[in-house]
N, C-alpha and C positions, 0 to 999 in steps of 0.2 A: 202615795195612792197605789193600791194594789192593781195588778194587771187585770184582775177579773172583777173588781169591785169599784165602788165609787160611781162611775157613770155606767150603770147597768143597762140603761135603755140604749138600744142600738138599732139602726135601720135594718131592713130585711136583708137576707143574704145577697139577693140579686143586686139591690141598690148599692150596698157596700162594695161588693165585688166589682161592679161596673165602674164605680168612682175610683176605687184604688187601682184597678187594672188600667183605666184610662190615664191616670196620672203617671203610673209606672211606664206605660207605653210611650208617653210624651218624652220622658227623660231617656228611655231606652232608644227611641228613634234618634234623638240627638247624639247619644253615645255611638250608635251604630253608624250614623253618617260620618262622624268624626273618625271612627275606626276605618271606614271605607276610604276617607281622604288619606289616612295614614298608610293604608295598603296600596292605594294608587300611587302615592309618592314613593313607596318602597319598590313597586313594580317599575315605575319610570326610571328610578335611579339605579336599581340593582339588576333588573331584568329577570330572566328565568333560566339562568345558567348555573354553573358550579358554585359561584359565589352566593347566589340566591339560595341554592340548596343548603349550603353551610349555614347561612343566616336563619333560614326557616327551621332547620333541624335544631339549632341552638335555642331559638325562641319557642320551640314547640312545647317543651315542658313548662317553662314559666307561663306561657299562654294557657295551657291546660289548667295549671294551678290558679291562674287569674280567674278563670271561669268558675273553678270550684270554690276558691276562697273569697275572691273579690266581687263576684257577681251573683251570689245568692245561694249556691248549693250547700255550703257549710251552714248558712243561717236557716236553710230549710229543715235540717235535722235539729239544730240547736234551738230554734224558735219553737218547734213543736214540743221539745222536751221542757223548755222553760214554761210554756203556757200550761201544759199538763201538770207540772209541778205546782204552779200557782193555783190552778183550780183545785187540786187535791188538798193543798194547805188551807186555803180559804181565809187566811188572815195574815197580817204582816206583809212585809215586802223584802224577801231575801235576794231580790235580783241584783242590787249593787254589790253585795258581798260575794254572790255567786260569780258575777262577771270578773271581779277582782281576783278571785281564786283561780278561775279558769285562765285568766290572762297570764298569770305567772307560769302556770304549767304549760300553756300553749307556746310561750316564748321559749321555754326550756327545750321542749320537743322539736319545734321547728328550727331553732337555732342550731341544734345538733345535726339535723338533717341537712341544713344548708352547708355546714362545714364539711360533712361527708361528701356532699355533691361536688363541692369545689375540689376536693382532693381527688375524687374519682371521675372528673369531668370527661376525659377521653373515653373511659369504659362506658359511662352512662350514655354518652352520645352515640357510641358504636351500637349500643343495644337499641336505642330509639330509632336510629336511621342506619341500618347496616349497609345500605347501598352507597354511602358516601365514599368518595375517593380518599386516600391518605392525606392529600393536601387539604381537601375540604374538611376532613375530620380534625386536623390540627387547628385550622382557622375557626371551626365551629366550637372547639373546646375553649378557646380563649374567649369567644363571645358568650358561651354558656356561663363562664365564671363571672362575667360582668353583670349578667342579669339574674343570677341565682339569689342574691339578697332580696329580690322582690318577693320570694316565697315567704320569708319571715315577715316582711312588712305587710303583705296581703293577708296573712293569717291574723296579725294584730288588728288590721282594719276589719276583717270579717267578723271577729268577735264583737266589736263595737256595733257593726251593722246588725247582728242578730239581736243585741240588746235594744237598739233603736226600733227594730221591727216589733219586739215585744211591747214597746211603748206605743206601737202603731204610728211611728214616725217613719214614713216610707220615702219622703222626697230626698233627704240627704243621701241615704244609701243608693237610691237610684241615680243621683247626680254624681256619685263618686267615680263611676267609669268615665263620665265626661271629663272630669278633672284629670284622670289618668291619661286619656287620649290627648288632651291639650298639652300635657307635659311631654309626652312621647313625640308628638308632632314638632314641638318646639326644639326638642333635642336633635331630631332628625334634620331639621332645617339648619340648626347651628352647626352640626357636623358637616353638612353639605357646603355651607358658606365658608367654613374654616378650612376644609381639606378636600373638597370635591366629592365625587361619588365614592372614592376609596374609603373615605372616613364615615360614610353613612352607616355600614353595619355596626361598627363599634358604638356610634352615637345612639343608634336604636337600642342596642343592648343595655347601655348605661341609662338611657331614657326610661326603660322599664322599671329599674330600681328607683329612679327618681320619681316616677309616677306613683309607684306603691307608697313611697314616703309621703307624697302629697295627699293621697287617699286617706292614709291613716291619720295624719295631722288634722285634716278637715273634720272627720268624724269624731276623733278623740276630743277635739276642742268643743264640739257641740255636746258631746256626751258629758263632759265636765259641767256644762251649763244645766243639762237635765238632771244630773246627779251631783248635788253639792258634796263637798268634802266630807261633811258629817254623815252623809248617807252611806259612805263606803265603810263605816265602822261595822263590825260584825254584830248583827242582832242575835237575840237568843234563839230565834228560829232558823238561823242560817244553816245551809247544808254543811255536812261534815266533809272532811278531806276525802273520806272514802266515796261519798256521793259525787264529789267533784271529779275524782279520777274515774269513777264509773261513767259519768257523763262524757268525759274526754275519751274514754275507751269505746264508747258507742259511736263517736264521730266518724272513725274510718269506715264502718259499715254504712252509715248514712251517706257519707261522701261517695263511696263506691257505687251506691245505688243511684244517686243523683247525677253521677259523672258518666253514665253510660254513653251518651252521644260523643263526648270528648274522648273517652277511652276507645270507643269503637273507631273513631276517625284517626286516633293515634295509631291503632293497630293497622288501619288501612295505609297510613303513611309508612309503617314498617314493611308493608308488602310492595312498596313502590319499586319500580324497575327503572334503572337509568336515571334520567333527570325529571322524574314525575313528581318529586316531593313538592317543589314550588307550585306546580299546576294544581295538585290536590289542595294545597294550602289556600290559594286564591279562590278556588271553587267553594271551599268550606266557608271562607270569609264572606262571599256573596250570599251564601245560605244563612249566615248568622243574622242578617238584618230581619227577615220575616220570622225566623225562629225565636230570636230574642223578644220581638214585639208580641208574639202570640203565646208560645208555650211558657216562657219564663215569667211573663207578666201574669198570666192567668194562674199559674202554679203558686206564685208568691202571694198574689192577692187573695186566693182562697185558703191558703194554709192557716193563718191565725184563727179564722172563724171555724174551719174544720177541726182544728186541734181543740178549740174550746168546746165545740159540740160533742166531740168524742170524750173529752174529760167529763162533761156533764151528762154523758150517756143519752143524749138526745139524737138517736140514730135516724129517726124519721127526717128531721131537719138536715142531718148529715147527708142522707141520700139525696134530698132535693138540691142541696148546694153542689154536691158532687155531680149529679146529672146535669145541672146547669153549666158547670165549668166544662164538662166534656162536650156538651152541645156547642158551646161557644168555641171550643178548640177546633172542632170540625168545621164550623161555620166560617172561621177565619183562615185556617191552614190550607184547606182544599183549594180555594181560589188563589191563595198565594203561590202554591205549588204549580197550579195550572198557568197562572200568569207568568211566573218565572221561566217555565218551559217555553212559553211563546216568545218572550222578549230576551231570553238568555243569550243567544248568539249576538244580537245587537248590543245588549248590555255589556257583555265582555269586551266587544270591539270598541265601544265608545269609552269605556272606563279605563281599560288597560292597554290598548294598542297604541302606545306612545313610547318614545325614547328607546330604551334597550329591549322593550317587550315587543316581539315580532309576531308574524302571522301564525307561526307554529305554536307559540305559547297560547295564542287565542284559541286555536283548535283544541289544544290539550285542556285548557280550563273549561271550555264549553262542554266537551264530552264528560269531564269529571262532574261538572255542575248538573247535567242532565241525569247522570247516574246517582247523584246524591238526592235529587228532588223527591223521589218516593218516600224518603225518610222524614220529610218535613211534617206531614200530618201525623206520622207515628211519634215523632218527638213531641209535638204539641199535646197529643192525647196522653202520652206516657208521663209528661211533666205533671199533668193534673192527677193521674193515677198515683204518681210518686207522692204528691201532696196528701192524698187520701191515706196512703200506706204510712207515711210519717206521722200523720195525725193520729192514727191508730197505734203507733209505736212499733209497727212491723218493719224494722229496718233490715231484718235478715232476708225477707222476701225481695226487697229492692236490691240488696247487695248480690244475691244469688242471680237475679235476672241480669244484672250488669255483667257479672262474670261469664255467664252463658253467652251473652251477646258478643263479648270480646273473643271468646273461643270460636264461636260460629264465624265471626269475621275472618279470623286467621285461617280457619280450615276451609271455609267457602272461598275466600279470596285465593288461597294457594291452589285450590282445585280449578278455579276459573282461569288463573294465569297459566296453568298447565294445559288447559283444554282449548282455550280460545285463540283466535288469530292475534298476531302481534300488533296489527294496526289499530286495535281497539284496547291495547293494554292500559291506556291512560284512564279508562273508565271502570275497569274491572275491580280494583280495590274499593272504589266508591260504591259500586253495585253490591258488593258483598256487605259493606257497611249498612246500606239501606235495608237489605234483607234481614240482617241481624237485628236492627232496631225495630223492625216490625215484629220479629220474634219476641223481643223483650216486651213490646206493648201487649201482645197477646198473653204472655206469661203474667204480667202484672194484672191484666184484666181478670184472668181466671183466678188468681190469688186473692184479689180484692173481693170478688164475688163469693169465694169460699169463706172469707173472713166475715162478710156481712150476712151470709145466709142464716146463721142461727140468731141474728139480732133483728132481722127484718123479714116480714112475711113474703115480700116480693121485691127482691133487690135488683130491679131493672134499672140500669144506670144509663142506658143509651136508647134514644128513640130512633128506630129504624127508618121511619118515614121522614123524620127530620134530616137524617143523614142522606137519604136519597135526594131530597130537595137541595141540600148543600152540594152534592155531587153535580147535579144538573146546573146549578148556578155557577159552579167552578168551570164547567164546560163553556158556559156562555161567556165567562170572563176571558178564557183563552181565545175563543172565537173573535171577540171584539178586538183584542190586542192584535191578533194575526191580520185581521182585515185592515186595520189602520197602518200596520207595518207595510203591507203590500201596496196600499194606496200611496204611501210615501216612497215606494221603491227601495225599501231597506231589507237587509237580510233577515230571514225568519225561517222557522221550520215549515215544512209542506210547501216549499217554494214552487215546485213544479205544479202541484195541485192548484195553487192560487194564481198561476200564471194567466188564467183566463180573465182575471180582473185587470182593468187598466191602471196605470200609474198616473195619478192625478197631481201629485205634489212631488215632482222629481228633484227639485232644487232645495227642498227643505233641509235645514241643518240637522245633523244626526241626533243631537241632544233634544231638539224640539220634537222630532219625529218620535223618539223614545218616550218623551213625556206625554205626547198625544196618545200613543198606544197604551200606556199605563192608565191614563185617564179613561180611555174608551173601555178598557177591560173592567175598571171599577164601576163604570156606569152600567155596563152590560150585566155585571154580577148583581148589583143592587136592583136593577129592573127585573131580572129573573126571580130574585127572592120575593119581590113584591107581587109579581104575577103568580107565583106559586103559593102565596099566602103564608110565608114563614112566620111563625109566632114570635120567635126570638128577635127577628128583625123589627117587627112591629113594636116589641117592648123596648128595644134599644132606641128606635126612632122616637118613641114617646118620651123616654127619659131625656134624650138630647133636646127635644122640643121644649119640654118643661124647664130644663136647665137654661136654655137660651131665653125663654120668656121671663124667667125669674131674674136673669141678669139684666134684661132690658128694662124691667120695672125698677130695679135698684139703681 
């Protein structure tokens, strides 16, 4: 069956996007929660000192490549290319042969890069984290060699992920990060049981490579079921070797554009002073939960349909789906940022303040988290814009926006570190990263409007009144969370301003108070949207009610 033929009838863009994004969000939530458990265990066992800095610096590059290769950024570029190729061809099914040819070339390229990385591990680590001491650099180099094979394994898994996305199989690629986290957590616990906290760093590094192997085996086994052995034979309409290398040559540009948040945060870590590396890492990991649920899911859910509409030159439907994805990005990301600002100090204290992680580390992570929060809506919106640019084949625009964001982070961060007081150094690299990511979002917005202007009479992609409603609802979410935190007597922003309110639940456990505050924020956000008459909220509520009624009848 061709990717664009056979089952031509498909539901509306909103219904398909909502269903796919909801399924992706469910698996992504599970993955992020497991990732949070992994990082909590790392914080408790390793702490926030020189050993943690060496471990975080060593894991930084594999973690970056995991997000690029293993969690959808590679497939964003590759899926768009495959769908456009299928629409243009109109007959046959070259996808199995294309995947087989790309697989051989990808293994060759990534295998060579892994070998070079192992040989030059000290120099590579010194470039990524120049603030490391000589002892931490030596330790980190050994750890980097242990986890570098993950790069090859994640690349192999990413290609299978892209092929499954083209077949509109989303559940297994979304489940693969869960498999990865389960393997890494198991390796970390095994190292701790076998050799105590001293063995945890090496166990984590080795666990990354083992997790990449598990991801690839799971998806490869399913892909062999989807593509029988006879389907891998080269058909007459299969792409030539030149086309395969051309597709592979476009991947770095696509990856560069999709990797802007990760590259910008990597640049922020390079600006870290003293022992800030671990603090920035933990703050970024806390930000990943809402960012993965909102931006990544919406971008991936909208990409196949946007690519098909662009290939069919149905730009009116393209604009409608693009505008819908952008509205949902602001609808969900603004309250997430506001709520995380409100519960941030309490969240960091409850999750990380154990074992080797002391009060100084809590303060560092909280400041860095607050400085990162402005980039959350920017990342969610830019992920949808990246999907639109990739669907139109404009990877140069996305790559240039990412490069400019990295340059701005380095330049702006260096200026802030030179100009600001030393007691807030922990948040300055993160603040520079947030400003740079907003700059990238504006750049992509203007570029996409210029690209659509000759194709559409009125390429308005964002409703200003809808954004205003979303901002007001986000403020209500933050207010609801703050009030409950104060009633429970827990730490929160605006502590002095809220001191006029009585503490009604002083003995409530911290985890229960945190859960109540998050629930109150969600209720306040939903109530505000209903009172403001938000159309997207009514549509989502209607679809959910219809789905529940259908399930109850069945």
